[in-house]
Backbone as XML, in Angstrom:
<?xml version="1.0"?>
<chain id="A" units="angstrom">
  <residue number="1" name="UNK">
    <atom name="N" x="128.950" y="6.298" z="85.014"/>
    <atom name="CA" x="127.454" y="5.998" z="84.504"/>
    <atom name="C" x="126.579" y="6.992" z="85.088"/>
  </residue>
  <residue number="2" name="UNK">
    <atom name="N" x="125.750" y="7.217" z="84.130"/>
    <atom name="CA" x="124.675" y="8.106" z="84.643"/>
    <atom name="C" x="123.761" y="7.509" z="85.905"/>
  </residue>
  <residue number="3" name="UNK">
    <atom name="N" x="123.384" y="8.482" z="86.739"/>
    <atom name="CA" x="123.043" y="8.060" z="87.949"/>
    <atom name="C" x="121.468" y="7.285" z="87.914"/>
  </residue>
  <residue number="4" name="UNK">
    <atom name="N" x="120.667" y="7.898" z="86.958"/>
    <atom name="CA" x="119.479" y="7.186" z="86.633"/>
    <atom name="C" x="119.824" y="5.700" z="86.298"/>
  </residue>
  <residue number="5" name="UNK">
    <atom name="N" x="120.361" y="5.664" z="85.318"/>
    <atom name="CA" x="120.872" y="4.222" z="84.770"/>
    <atom name="C" x="121.396" y="3.390" z="85.727"/>
  </residue>
  <residue number="6" name="UNK">
    <atom name="N" x="122.331" y="3.909" z="86.526"/>
    <atom name="CA" x="122.796" y="3.168" z="87.697"/>
    <atom name="C" x="121.737" y="2.741" z="88.411"/>
  </residue>
  <residue number="7" name="UNK">
    <atom name="N" x="120.838" y="3.559" z="89.077"/>
    <atom name="CA" x="119.593" y="3.118" z="89.945"/>
    <atom name="C" x="118.660" y="2.012" z="89.020"/>
  </residue>
  <residue number="8" name="UNK">
    <atom name="N" x="118.805" y="2.281" z="87.836"/>
    <atom name="CA" x="117.655" y="1.326" z="87.130"/>
    <atom name="C" x="118.326" y="-0.065" z="87.307"/>
  </residue>
  <residue number="9" name="UNK">
    <atom name="N" x="119.807" y="-0.079" z="86.897"/>
    <atom name="CA" x="120.276" y="-1.454" z="87.276"/>
    <atom name="C" x="120.382" y="-2.098" z="88.418"/>
  </residue>
  <residue number="10" name="UNK">
    <atom name="N" x="120.674" y="-1.201" z="89.356"/>
    <atom name="CA" x="120.704" y="-1.698" z="90.816"/>
    <atom name="C" x="119.148" y="-2.565" z="91.033"/>
  </residue>
  <residue number="11" name="UNK">
    <atom name="N" x="118.286" y="-1.423" z="90.851"/>
    <atom name="CA" x="116.926" y="-2.023" z="90.967"/>
    <atom name="C" x="116.587" y="-3.269" z="90.090"/>
  </residue>
  <residue number="12" name="UNK">
    <atom name="N" x="116.981" y="-3.312" z="88.864"/>
    <atom name="CA" x="116.494" y="-4.598" z="88.167"/>
    <atom name="C" x="117.255" y="-5.705" z="88.914"/>
  </residue>
  <residue number="13" name="UNK">
    <atom name="N" x="118.531" y="-5.518" z="89.263"/>
    <atom name="CA" x="119.291" y="-6.763" z="89.736"/>
    <atom name="C" x="118.753" y="-7.088" z="91.220"/>
  </residue>
  <residue number="14" name="UNK">
    <atom name="N" x="118.494" y="-6.127" z="92.015"/>
    <atom name="CA" x="118.426" y="-6.461" z="93.401"/>
    <atom name="C" x="117.090" y="-5.727" z="94.011"/>
  </residue>
  <residue number="15" name="UNK">
    <atom name="N" x="116.243" y="-5.233" z="93.249"/>
    <atom name="CA" x="114.988" y="-4.757" z="93.658"/>
    <atom name="C" x="114.169" y="-5.925" z="94.241"/>
  </residue>
  <residue number="16" name="UNK">
    <atom name="N" x="114.185" y="-7.144" z="93.892"/>
    <atom name="CA" x="113.196" y="-7.983" z="94.632"/>
    <atom name="C" x="113.708" y="-8.667" z="96.044"/>
  </residue>
  <residue number="17" name="UNK">
    <atom name="N" x="115.004" y="-8.015" z="96.628"/>
    <atom name="CA" x="115.209" y="-8.232" z="97.763"/>
    <atom name="C" x="114.854" y="-6.986" z="98.679"/>
  </residue>
  <residue number="18" name="UNK">
    <atom name="N" x="114.269" y="-6.237" z="98.263"/>
    <atom name="CA" x="113.566" y="-5.017" z="99.220"/>
    <atom name="C" x="112.277" y="-5.510" z="99.610"/>
  </residue>
  <residue number="19" name="UNK">
    <atom name="N" x="111.782" y="-5.168" z="100.728"/>
    <atom name="CA" x="110.398" y="-5.345" z="101.060"/>
    <atom name="C" x="109.456" y="-4.920" z="99.882"/>
  </residue>
  <residue number="20" name="UNK">
    <atom name="N" x="108.180" y="-5.443" z="99.885"/>
    <atom name="CA" x="107.142" y="-4.960" z="98.976"/>
    <atom name="C" x="107.026" y="-3.291" z="98.830"/>
  </residue>
  <residue number="21" name="UNK">
    <atom name="N" x="106.718" y="-2.991" z="100.487"/>
    <atom name="CA" x="106.509" y="-1.679" z="100.771"/>
    <atom name="C" x="107.780" y="-0.716" z="100.418"/>
  </residue>
  <residue number="22" name="UNK">
    <atom name="N" x="108.988" y="-1.161" z="100.677"/>
    <atom name="CA" x="110.055" y="-0.325" z="99.925"/>
    <atom name="C" x="110.221" y="-0.351" z="98.330"/>
  </residue>
  <residue number="23" name="UNK">
    <atom name="N" x="109.949" y="-1.441" z="97.808"/>
    <atom name="CA" x="109.891" y="-1.500" z="96.419"/>
    <atom name="C" x="109.144" y="-0.876" z="95.807"/>
  </residue>
  <residue number="24" name="UNK">
    <atom name="N" x="107.960" y="-0.789" z="96.167"/>
    <atom name="CA" x="106.777" y="0.103" z="95.703"/>
    <atom name="C" x="107.066" y="1.597" z="95.772"/>
  </residue>
  <residue number="25" name="UNK">
    <atom name="N" x="107.393" y="2.206" z="96.873"/>
    <atom name="CA" x="107.524" y="3.545" z="97.272"/>
    <atom name="C" x="109.012" y="3.950" z="96.494"/>
  </residue>
  <residue number="26" name="UNK">
    <atom name="N" x="110.089" y="3.169" z="96.281"/>
    <atom name="CA" x="111.052" y="3.489" z="95.659"/>
    <atom name="C" x="110.793" y="3.611" z="94.085"/>
  </residue>
  <residue number="27" name="UNK">
    <atom name="N" x="109.992" y="2.621" z="93.504"/>
    <atom name="CA" x="109.746" y="2.651" z="92.209"/>
    <atom name="C" x="109.011" y="3.997" z="91.944"/>
  </residue>
  <residue number="28" name="UNK">
    <atom name="N" x="108.237" y="4.177" z="92.835"/>
    <atom name="CA" x="107.399" y="5.499" z="92.618"/>
    <atom name="C" x="108.044" y="6.602" z="92.435"/>
  </residue>
  <residue number="29" name="UNK">
    <atom name="N" x="109.014" y="6.734" z="93.377"/>
    <atom name="CA" x="109.826" y="8.210" z="93.539"/>
    <atom name="C" x="110.857" y="8.285" z="92.417"/>
  </residue>
  <residue number="30" name="UNK">
    <atom name="N" x="111.439" y="7.234" z="92.194"/>
    <atom name="CA" x="112.560" y="7.101" z="91.220"/>
    <atom name="C" x="112.148" y="6.970" z="89.789"/>
  </residue>
  <residue number="31" name="UNK">
    <atom name="N" x="111.383" y="5.840" z="89.580"/>
    <atom name="CA" x="110.964" y="5.522" z="88.381"/>
    <atom name="C" x="109.526" y="6.468" z="87.555"/>
  </residue>
  <residue number="32" name="UNK">
    <atom name="N" x="108.784" y="6.319" z="88.514"/>
    <atom name="CA" x="107.574" y="7.093" z="88.048"/>
    <atom name="C" x="107.522" y="8.516" z="88.469"/>
  </residue>
  <residue number="33" name="UNK">
    <atom name="N" x="108.460" y="9.177" z="89.082"/>
    <atom name="CA" x="108.639" y="10.455" z="89.224"/>
    <atom name="C" x="107.582" y="11.071" z="90.112"/>
  </residue>
  <residue number="34" name="UNK">
    <atom name="N" x="106.956" y="10.483" z="90.979"/>
    <atom name="CA" x="106.118" y="10.828" z="91.845"/>
    <atom name="C" x="106.782" y="11.961" z="92.829"/>
  </residue>
  <residue number="35" name="UNK">
    <atom name="N" x="106.157" y="12.681" z="93.552"/>
    <atom name="CA" x="106.685" y="13.704" z="94.358"/>
    <atom name="C" x="106.885" y="13.008" z="95.900"/>
  </residue>
  <residue number="36" name="UNK">
    <atom name="N" x="107.644" y="13.296" z="96.737"/>
    <atom name="CA" x="107.365" y="12.827" z="98.036"/>
    <atom name="C" x="106.234" y="13.386" z="98.608"/>
  </residue>
  <residue number="37" name="UNK">
    <atom name="N" x="105.727" y="14.378" z="98.479"/>
    <atom name="CA" x="104.459" y="14.839" z="98.788"/>
    <atom name="C" x="103.245" y="14.040" z="98.492"/>
  </residue>
  <residue number="38" name="UNK">
    <atom name="N" x="103.234" y="13.382" z="97.183"/>
    <atom name="CA" x="102.205" y="12.691" z="96.879"/>
    <atom name="C" x="101.974" y="11.278" z="97.225"/>
  </residue>
  <residue number="39" name="UNK">
    <atom name="N" x="103.509" y="10.784" z="97.397"/>
    <atom name="CA" x="103.698" y="9.257" z="98.047"/>
    <atom name="C" x="103.262" y="9.509" z="99.578"/>
  </residue>
  <residue number="40" name="UNK">
    <atom name="N" x="103.525" y="10.547" z="100.151"/>
    <atom name="CA" x="103.288" y="10.680" z="101.616"/>
    <atom name="C" x="101.803" y="10.693" z="101.745"/>
  </residue>
  <residue number="41" name="UNK">
    <atom name="N" x="101.105" y="11.509" z="100.782"/>
    <atom name="CA" x="99.704" y="11.520" z="101.031"/>
    <atom name="C" x="99.031" y="10.185" z="100.657"/>
  </residue>
  <residue number="42" name="UNK">
    <atom name="N" x="99.354" y="9.558" z="99.794"/>
    <atom name="CA" x="98.957" y="8.304" z="99.228"/>
    <atom name="C" x="99.054" y="6.990" z="100.544"/>
  </residue>
  <residue number="43" name="UNK">
    <atom name="N" x="100.237" y="7.066" z="101.017"/>
    <atom name="CA" x="100.757" y="6.219" z="101.949"/>
    <atom name="C" x="100.566" y="6.517" z="103.444"/>
  </residue>
  <residue number="44" name="UNK">
    <atom name="N" x="100.084" y="7.784" z="103.501"/>
    <atom name="CA" x="99.708" y="8.096" z="104.954"/>
    <atom name="C" x="100.791" y="8.291" z="105.798"/>
  </residue>
  <residue number="45" name="UNK">
    <atom name="N" x="102.048" y="8.655" z="105.225"/>
    <atom name="CA" x="103.450" y="8.595" z="106.095"/>
    <atom name="C" x="103.685" y="10.250" z="105.680"/>
  </residue>
  <residue number="46" name="UNK">
    <atom name="N" x="104.889" y="10.649" z="106.499"/>
    <atom name="CA" x="105.603" y="12.051" z="106.254"/>
    <atom name="C" x="106.343" y="12.045" z="105.101"/>
  </residue>
  <residue number="47" name="UNK">
    <atom name="N" x="106.683" y="13.241" z="104.449"/>
    <atom name="CA" x="107.256" y="13.426" z="103.549"/>
    <atom name="C" x="108.977" y="13.032" z="103.808"/>
  </residue>
  <residue number="48" name="UNK">
    <atom name="N" x="109.258" y="13.324" z="105.061"/>
    <atom name="CA" x="110.570" y="12.866" z="105.668"/>
    <atom name="C" x="110.911" y="11.408" z="105.568"/>
  </residue>
  <residue number="49" name="UNK">
    <atom name="N" x="109.717" y="10.625" z="105.831"/>
    <atom name="CA" x="109.710" y="9.254" z="105.880"/>
    <atom name="C" x="109.925" y="8.762" z="104.387"/>
  </residue>
  <residue number="50" name="UNK">
    <atom name="N" x="109.575" y="9.211" z="103.375"/>
    <atom name="CA" x="109.559" y="9.042" z="101.950"/>
    <atom name="C" x="111.139" y="9.301" z="101.465"/>
  </residue>
  <residue number="51" name="UNK">
    <atom name="N" x="111.639" y="10.440" z="101.954"/>
    <atom name="CA" x="112.969" y="10.759" z="101.925"/>
    <atom name="C" x="114.118" y="9.534" z="102.501"/>
  </residue>
  <residue number="52" name="UNK">
    <atom name="N" x="113.531" y="9.350" z="103.641"/>
    <atom name="CA" x="114.426" y="8.314" z="104.408"/>
    <atom name="C" x="114.488" y="7.024" z="103.643"/>
  </residue>
  <residue number="53" name="UNK">
    <atom name="N" x="113.429" y="6.563" z="103.389"/>
    <atom name="CA" x="113.098" y="5.331" z="102.697"/>
    <atom name="C" x="113.936" y="5.187" z="101.423"/>
  </residue>
  <residue number="54" name="UNK">
    <atom name="N" x="113.765" y="6.265" z="100.931"/>
    <atom name="CA" x="114.721" y="6.401" z="99.243"/>
    <atom name="C" x="116.164" y="6.225" z="99.672"/>
  </residue>
  <residue number="55" name="UNK">
    <atom name="N" x="116.710" y="7.059" z="100.672"/>
    <atom name="CA" x="118.016" y="6.998" z="101.012"/>
    <atom name="C" x="118.438" y="5.480" z="101.493"/>
  </residue>
  <residue number="56" name="UNK">
    <atom name="N" x="117.554" y="4.884" z="102.231"/>
    <atom name="CA" x="117.728" y="3.497" z="102.878"/>
    <atom name="C" x="117.823" y="2.565" z="101.640"/>
  </residue>
  <residue number="57" name="UNK">
    <atom name="N" x="116.986" y="2.690" z="100.693"/>
    <atom name="CA" x="116.867" y="1.848" z="99.739"/>
    <atom name="C" x="118.056" y="1.966" z="98.691"/>
  </residue>
  <residue number="58" name="UNK">
    <atom name="N" x="118.436" y="3.188" z="98.553"/>
    <atom name="CA" x="119.598" y="3.487" z="97.688"/>
    <atom name="C" x="120.934" y="2.819" z="98.452"/>
  </residue>
  <residue number="59" name="UNK">
    <atom name="N" x="121.003" y="2.831" z="99.657"/>
    <atom name="CA" x="122.202" y="2.134" z="100.295"/>
    <atom name="C" x="122.051" y="0.575" z="100.446"/>
  </residue>
  <residue number="60" name="UNK">
    <atom name="N" x="120.758" y="-0.051" z="100.755"/>
    <atom name="CA" x="120.642" y="-1.373" z="100.683"/>
    <atom name="C" x="121.148" y="-1.862" z="99.074"/>
  </residue>
  <residue number="61" name="UNK">
    <atom name="N" x="120.498" y="-1.187" z="98.087"/>
    <atom name="CA" x="120.827" y="-1.633" z="96.789"/>
    <atom name="C" x="122.540" y="-1.463" z="96.375"/>
  </residue>
  <residue number="62" name="UNK">
    <atom name="N" x="122.957" y="-0.597" z="96.768"/>
    <atom name="CA" x="124.562" y="-0.183" z="96.780"/>
    <atom name="C" x="125.355" y="-1.201" z="97.559"/>
  </residue>
  <residue number="63" name="UNK">
    <atom name="N" x="124.855" y="-1.680" z="98.856"/>
    <atom name="CA" x="125.468" y="-2.459" z="99.402"/>
    <atom name="C" x="125.403" y="-3.998" z="98.848"/>
  </residue>
  <residue number="64" name="UNK">
    <atom name="N" x="124.271" y="-4.189" z="98.237"/>
    <atom name="CA" x="124.268" y="-5.560" z="97.514"/>
    <atom name="C" x="125.297" y="-5.720" z="96.342"/>
  </residue>
  <residue number="65" name="UNK">
    <atom name="N" x="125.321" y="-4.387" z="95.806"/>
    <atom name="CA" x="126.221" y="-4.429" z="94.557"/>
    <atom name="C" x="127.675" y="-4.426" z="95.291"/>
  </residue>
  <residue number="66" name="UNK">
    <atom name="N" x="127.856" y="-3.860" z="96.057"/>
    <atom name="CA" x="129.355" y="-3.917" z="96.501"/>
    <atom name="C" x="129.854" y="-5.433" z="97.132"/>
  </residue>
  <residue number="67" name="UNK">
    <atom name="N" x="128.846" y="-6.087" z="97.500"/>
    <atom name="CA" x="128.985" y="-7.359" z="98.066"/>
    <atom name="C" x="128.960" y="-8.486" z="96.680"/>
  </residue>
  <residue number="68" name="UNK">
    <atom name="N" x="128.045" y="-8.436" z="95.685"/>
    <atom name="CA" x="127.867" y="-9.125" z="94.719"/>
    <atom name="C" x="128.557" y="-8.780" z="93.459"/>
  </residue>
  <residue number="69" name="UNK">
    <atom name="N" x="128.609" y="-7.630" z="92.972"/>
    <atom name="CA" x="129.262" y="-7.092" z="91.900"/>
    <atom name="C" x="128.351" y="-7.548" z="90.565"/>
  </residue>
  <residue number="70" name="UNK">
    <atom name="N" x="127.211" y="-7.754" z="90.609"/>
    <atom name="CA" x="126.543" y="-8.277" z="89.562"/>
    <atom name="C" x="126.306" y="-7.461" z="88.392"/>
  </residue>
  <residue number="71" name="UNK">
    <atom name="N" x="126.031" y="-6.013" z="88.855"/>
    <atom name="CA" x="125.833" y="-4.974" z="87.849"/>
    <atom name="C" x="127.158" y="-4.911" z="86.836"/>
  </residue>
  <residue number="72" name="UNK">
    <atom name="N" x="128.102" y="-4.828" z="87.858"/>
    <atom name="CA" x="129.658" y="-4.518" z="87.264"/>
    <atom name="C" x="130.026" y="-5.634" z="86.377"/>
  </residue>
  <residue number="73" name="UNK">
    <atom name="N" x="129.571" y="-6.878" z="86.541"/>
    <atom name="CA" x="130.002" y="-8.033" z="85.564"/>
    <atom name="C" x="128.788" y="-7.963" z="84.432"/>
  </residue>
  <residue number="74" name="UNK">
    <atom name="N" x="127.722" y="-7.590" z="84.584"/>
    <atom name="CA" x="126.759" y="-7.680" z="83.514"/>
    <atom name="C" x="127.359" y="-6.527" z="82.405"/>
  </residue>
  <residue number="75" name="UNK">
    <atom name="N" x="127.679" y="-5.359" z="82.857"/>
    <atom name="CA" x="128.424" y="-4.164" z="82.151"/>
    <atom name="C" x="129.452" y="-4.661" z="81.489"/>
  </residue>
  <residue number="76" name="UNK">
    <atom name="N" x="130.301" y="-5.213" z="81.992"/>
    <atom name="CA" x="131.752" y="-5.686" z="81.499"/>
    <atom name="C" x="131.323" y="-6.754" z="80.299"/>
  </residue>
  <residue number="77" name="UNK">
    <atom name="N" x="130.407" y="-7.688" z="80.584"/>
    <atom name="CA" x="129.887" y="-8.580" z="79.479"/>
    <atom name="C" x="129.152" y="-7.899" z="78.446"/>
  </residue>
  <residue number="78" name="UNK">
    <atom name="N" x="128.357" y="-7.021" z="78.749"/>
    <atom name="CA" x="127.629" y="-6.355" z="77.791"/>
    <atom name="C" x="128.660" y="-5.597" z="76.875"/>
  </residue>
  <residue number="79" name="UNK">
    <atom name="N" x="129.679" y="-4.779" z="77.363"/>
    <atom name="CA" x="130.702" y="-4.078" z="76.621"/>
    <atom name="C" x="131.530" y="-5.016" z="75.908"/>
  </residue>
  <residue number="80" name="UNK">
    <atom name="N" x="131.879" y="-6.197" z="76.593"/>
    <atom name="CA" x="132.845" y="-7.169" z="75.517"/>
    <atom name="C" x="131.904" y="-7.573" z="74.297"/>
  </residue>
  <residue number="81" name="UNK">
    <atom name="N" x="130.699" y="-7.851" z="74.541"/>
    <atom name="CA" x="129.799" y="-8.701" z="73.456"/>
    <atom name="C" x="129.721" y="-7.327" z="72.418"/>
  </residue>
  <residue number="82" name="UNK">
    <atom name="N" x="129.397" y="-6.349" z="72.821"/>
    <atom name="CA" x="129.417" y="-5.131" z="71.791"/>
    <atom name="C" x="130.695" y="-4.943" z="70.991"/>
  </residue>
  <residue number="83" name="UNK">
    <atom name="N" x="131.888" y="-5.120" z="71.679"/>
    <atom name="CA" x="133.147" y="-5.078" z="70.995"/>
    <atom name="C" x="133.333" y="-6.312" z="69.944"/>
  </residue>
  <residue number="84" name="UNK">
    <atom name="N" x="132.794" y="-7.407" z="70.253"/>
    <atom name="CA" x="133.032" y="-8.705" z="69.559"/>
    <atom name="C" x="131.988" y="-8.157" z="68.097"/>
  </residue>
  <residue number="85" name="UNK">
    <atom name="N" x="130.895" y="-7.582" z="68.460"/>
    <atom name="CA" x="129.949" y="-7.241" z="67.301"/>
    <atom name="C" x="130.563" y="-6.258" z="66.415"/>
  </residue>
  <residue number="86" name="UNK">
    <atom name="N" x="131.243" y="-5.261" z="67.081"/>
    <atom name="CA" x="131.953" y="-4.208" z="66.085"/>
    <atom name="C" x="132.889" y="-4.938" z="65.368"/>
  </residue>
  <residue number="87" name="UNK">
    <atom name="N" x="133.837" y="-5.790" z="66.045"/>
    <atom name="CA" x="134.801" y="-6.332" z="65.212"/>
    <atom name="C" x="134.357" y="-6.902" z="64.014"/>
  </residue>
  <residue number="88" name="UNK">
    <atom name="N" x="133.543" y="-7.927" z="64.267"/>
    <atom name="CA" x="132.765" y="-8.792" z="63.180"/>
    <atom name="C" x="132.058" y="-7.751" z="62.245"/>
  </residue>
  <residue number="89" name="UNK">
    <atom name="N" x="131.605" y="-6.898" z="62.487"/>
    <atom name="CA" x="130.846" y="-6.023" z="61.491"/>
    <atom name="C" x="131.925" y="-5.214" z="60.495"/>
  </residue>
  <residue number="90" name="UNK">
    <atom name="N" x="133.295" y="-4.976" z="60.999"/>
    <atom name="CA" x="134.292" y="-4.475" z="60.086"/>
    <atom name="C" x="135.069" y="-5.599" z="59.385"/>
  </residue>
  <residue number="91" name="UNK">
    <atom name="N" x="134.692" y="-6.812" z="59.448"/>
    <atom name="CA" x="135.481" y="-7.910" z="58.916"/>
    <atom name="C" x="135.342" y="-8.232" z="57.350"/>
  </residue>
  <residue number="92" name="UNK">
    <atom name="N" x="135.999" y="-8.103" z="56.700"/>
    <atom name="CA" x="135.785" y="-8.373" z="55.144"/>
    <atom name="C" x="136.464" y="-9.313" z="54.577"/>
  </residue>
  <residue number="93" name="UNK">
    <atom name="N" x="137.286" y="-10.289" z="55.176"/>
    <atom name="CA" x="137.830" y="-11.398" z="54.753"/>
    <atom name="C" x="136.789" y="-12.588" z="54.466"/>
  </residue>
  <residue number="94" name="UNK">
    <atom name="N" x="136.792" y="-13.309" z="53.304"/>
    <atom name="CA" x="135.627" y="-14.065" z="53.179"/>
    <atom name="C" x="136.217" y="-15.394" z="53.795"/>
  </residue>
  <residue number="95" name="UNK">
    <atom name="N" x="137.393" y="-15.705" z="53.825"/>
    <atom name="CA" x="137.610" y="-17.032" z="54.402"/>
    <atom name="C" x="137.184" y="-17.250" z="55.967"/>
  </residue>
  <residue number="96" name="UNK">
    <atom name="N" x="137.083" y="-16.243" z="56.623"/>
    <atom name="CA" x="136.741" y="-16.625" z="57.810"/>
    <atom name="C" x="135.015" y="-15.945" z="58.073"/>
  </residue>
  <residue number="97" name="UNK">
    <atom name="N" x="134.572" y="-15.441" z="57.111"/>
    <atom name="CA" x="133.163" y="-14.784" z="57.164"/>
    <atom name="C" x="132.161" y="-15.682" z="57.881"/>
  </residue>
  <residue number="98" name="UNK">
    <atom name="N" x="132.305" y="-16.923" z="57.602"/>
    <atom name="CA" x="131.379" y="-17.915" z="58.099"/>
    <atom name="C" x="131.536" y="-17.908" z="59.667"/>
  </residue>
  <residue number="99" name="UNK">
    <atom name="N" x="132.507" y="-17.743" z="60.135"/>
    <atom name="CA" x="132.837" y="-17.977" z="61.585"/>
    <atom name="C" x="132.491" y="-16.719" z="62.083"/>
  </residue>
  <residue number="100" name="UNK">
    <atom name="N" x="132.741" y="-15.698" z="61.441"/>
    <atom name="CA" x="132.179" y="-14.209" z="61.871"/>
    <atom name="C" x="130.916" y="-14.077" z="62.129"/>
  </residue>
  <residue number="101" name="UNK">
    <atom name="N" x="130.202" y="-14.679" z="60.957"/>
    <atom name="CA" x="128.533" y="-14.615" z="61.017"/>
    <atom name="C" x="128.311" y="-15.343" z="62.394"/>
  </residue>
  <residue number="102" name="UNK">
    <atom name="N" x="128.542" y="-16.645" z="62.659"/>
    <atom name="CA" x="128.403" y="-17.532" z="63.882"/>
    <atom name="C" x="128.502" y="-16.644" z="65.202"/>
  </residue>
  <residue number="103" name="UNK">
    <atom name="N" x="129.810" y="-15.767" z="65.108"/>
    <atom name="CA" x="130.179" y="-15.111" z="66.448"/>
    <atom name="C" x="129.151" y="-13.944" z="66.485"/>
  </residue>
  <residue number="104" name="UNK">
    <atom name="N" x="128.736" y="-13.234" z="65.319"/>
    <atom name="CA" x="127.697" y="-12.130" z="65.532"/>
    <atom name="C" x="126.436" y="-12.775" z="65.954"/>
  </residue>
  <residue number="105" name="UNK">
    <atom name="N" x="125.989" y="-13.735" z="65.493"/>
    <atom name="CA" x="124.649" y="-14.414" z="65.910"/>
    <atom name="C" x="124.660" y="-14.761" z="67.368"/>
  </residue>
  <residue number="106" name="UNK">
    <atom name="N" x="125.690" y="-15.658" z="67.830"/>
    <atom name="CA" x="125.828" y="-15.810" z="69.276"/>
    <atom name="C" x="125.889" y="-14.358" z="70.150"/>
  </residue>
  <residue number="107" name="UNK">
    <atom name="N" x="126.794" y="-13.420" z="69.569"/>
    <atom name="CA" x="126.719" y="-12.312" z="70.500"/>
    <atom name="C" x="125.428" y="-11.387" z="70.649"/>
  </residue>
  <residue number="108" name="UNK">
    <atom name="N" x="124.585" y="-11.495" z="69.566"/>
    <atom name="CA" x="123.387" y="-11.037" z="69.341"/>
    <atom name="C" x="122.440" y="-11.632" z="70.246"/>
  </residue>
  <residue number="109" name="UNK">
    <atom name="N" x="122.631" y="-12.948" z="70.487"/>
    <atom name="CA" x="121.681" y="-13.702" z="71.352"/>
    <atom name="C" x="122.113" y="-13.535" z="73.002"/>
  </residue>
  <residue number="110" name="UNK">
    <atom name="N" x="123.252" y="-13.219" z="73.274"/>
    <atom name="CA" x="123.666" y="-12.926" z="74.668"/>
    <atom name="C" x="123.170" y="-11.510" z="74.920"/>
  </residue>
  <residue number="111" name="UNK">
    <atom name="N" x="123.265" y="-10.450" z="74.020"/>
    <atom name="CA" x="122.802" y="-9.429" z="74.375"/>
    <atom name="C" x="121.257" y="-9.436" z="74.459"/>
  </residue>
  <residue number="112" name="UNK">
    <atom name="N" x="120.632" y="-10.025" z="73.744"/>
    <atom name="CA" x="119.132" y="-10.094" z="73.990"/>
    <atom name="C" x="118.883" y="-10.713" z="75.135"/>
  </residue>
  <residue number="113" name="UNK">
    <atom name="N" x="119.499" y="-11.466" z="75.549"/>
    <atom name="CA" x="119.447" y="-12.129" z="76.947"/>
    <atom name="C" x="119.628" y="-11.268" z="78.226"/>
  </residue>
  <residue number="114" name="UNK">
    <atom name="N" x="120.486" y="-10.380" z="77.967"/>
    <atom name="CA" x="121.123" y="-9.293" z="79.113"/>
    <atom name="C" x="120.005" y="-8.441" z="79.109"/>
  </residue>
</chain>
């Protein structure tokens, strides 16, 4: 998985478990693309502190995932639902087309909720 996408999932699932300070700085450096110098200046801390905080947050988020596996489960479910949709899209038998439409609708709702 692409590193940025992985960080996004980890932050989406576990970001609320970081402190407000950690969450704000991590979001600025990873997602808002602020430089360590900009954050350090705005927060009144050193650039090294910003780098250390980012690494600490990465470890914290990865530790939560290694214990809970929520992102892993989410990706598996999403892949399975997409596979169901692909199978139903290629189905041409009219006898089961009504059930296939129901499966397609249900899987679409699941994907929207994820």
